[in-house]
N, C-alpha and C positions, 0 to 999 in steps of 0.2 A: 118277506112275503110279497112285497111289491116287485122285488127283483125277480122272483120266480115267475110271477105273472108276465113281466116284460120279456123275460127270456123265452118262456113258453109261447107267448104271442109271436115273437120273432121267428121261432122255429116253425110254428104252424104256417106263418106267412111265407117263410122260406120254402117249405114243402109245397104249398099251393103254387108259388111262382115256378118252382122247379118242375112240377107236374105239367103246368101250362106250357113251359118252354119245351119239354119233351114232346108234348102233344103237337106243338106247332112246328118244331124244327128237327125232331128226332133224337133218339138216345145217343147216337154217335156224336152229334154236335154238342150235346150236353156233356158227354164224357170228355171230349176234347177241351171244352172251355173250363171245366172243373180241373182237369189235369194241368192245363196251362196256368190257371190262376193259382193252383197250389204250388207249382214250381216257382212262379214269380213271388209268391208269399214267402217261400223259403229263402229266395234270393234277397228280398227286402229285409227279412229278419237277420240274415247273415251280415248284410251291410250295416244294419242297426247295431249289431253286436260289435263289429269292428269300430264303428264310430263311437260307441259307448266306451270302449277301452281307450280310444284316442282322447275322448272328452275328459277322462279322468286326469290325463297328463297335461292338457292344455286349458287355457282359460277361454271358455266359449261365451258368446252373448246369448240374449234371450231368443233371438230368431233361430240360432243353432239348436237350442234346446227344444223349441217348438217343432222344428224340422225333424229332430230325432224322435220325438214323441209321436208325431204324425206318421213317420215311416214305420214305427212299431205297430201302430194301429192299422195302417195299410197292410202290413205283412200278416197280422193276425186275421184281418177280414178276408184277405185273399187265401189264407190257408183253410178257412172254413169252407167245406164243400157246399156249393149252392150258387144259384144265379144272383139272388138278392145281396148276399154278402160280397160277392165279386163286384157287383155293380156299385155298392157302397164304397168298397175299397178303391175302385177306379175313380169314382167321383171325388173322394178325399185326396187321391193322388193328383188329379187335375186341379183341385182347389189349392193344394200346396204349391204346385208349379205356377199357377196364376198369381198366387201371393208373392212368390219369389220374383216373378217378372215385373209385377206392378209396384212393388216396394223397392225403392232404391236404398241399397245399403251403402253407408259411407265406409269405405275401406281406407285405412291409413297405410300408406306405403312409406316406409322409412328408408330413404336412400342416403347412405353415408358416402360423402365424397371426401376423399383424402387428397388434399392439395400437395402433399409431399410427393416428389418424384423420386423414384428409385433409380439410381445410376449404377450400372455394373461396370466396374473399372478393374483392369488388370495392370498391375505395376510391374514393369520390367526394369530391373536394375542392371546397369552396365558398370563394369569395373574399369576405371581409367587408370592408366599407368602414368606416373609422373616421371619425367626425365630430368 
């Protein structure tokens, strides 16, 4: 029941913001923003899908899982046609990028050095005749 009220309140607010945007900037600008955001949403969801498949095969950390989850939410918000959902998706994307910039991840680089040198030698045998 509460979820229905929240979703309907969001949809009504989305409709009001979209009508105000159309009134101030015109329908063509609204259409272009909605089309571009839906395209970007599809791109983010495709990226999330490939990262999800990769994540199953590798061991990821907590930040990687948060990034994957937030990219999924960004993709869904950008796919919803409307100005408010697009704005929320872009804000979440900027928050995710700021979080990535301001948190320093410790990356472990394993560099194996092999002290053995490989020498390529060609042996030529000469036959000596004994007199």
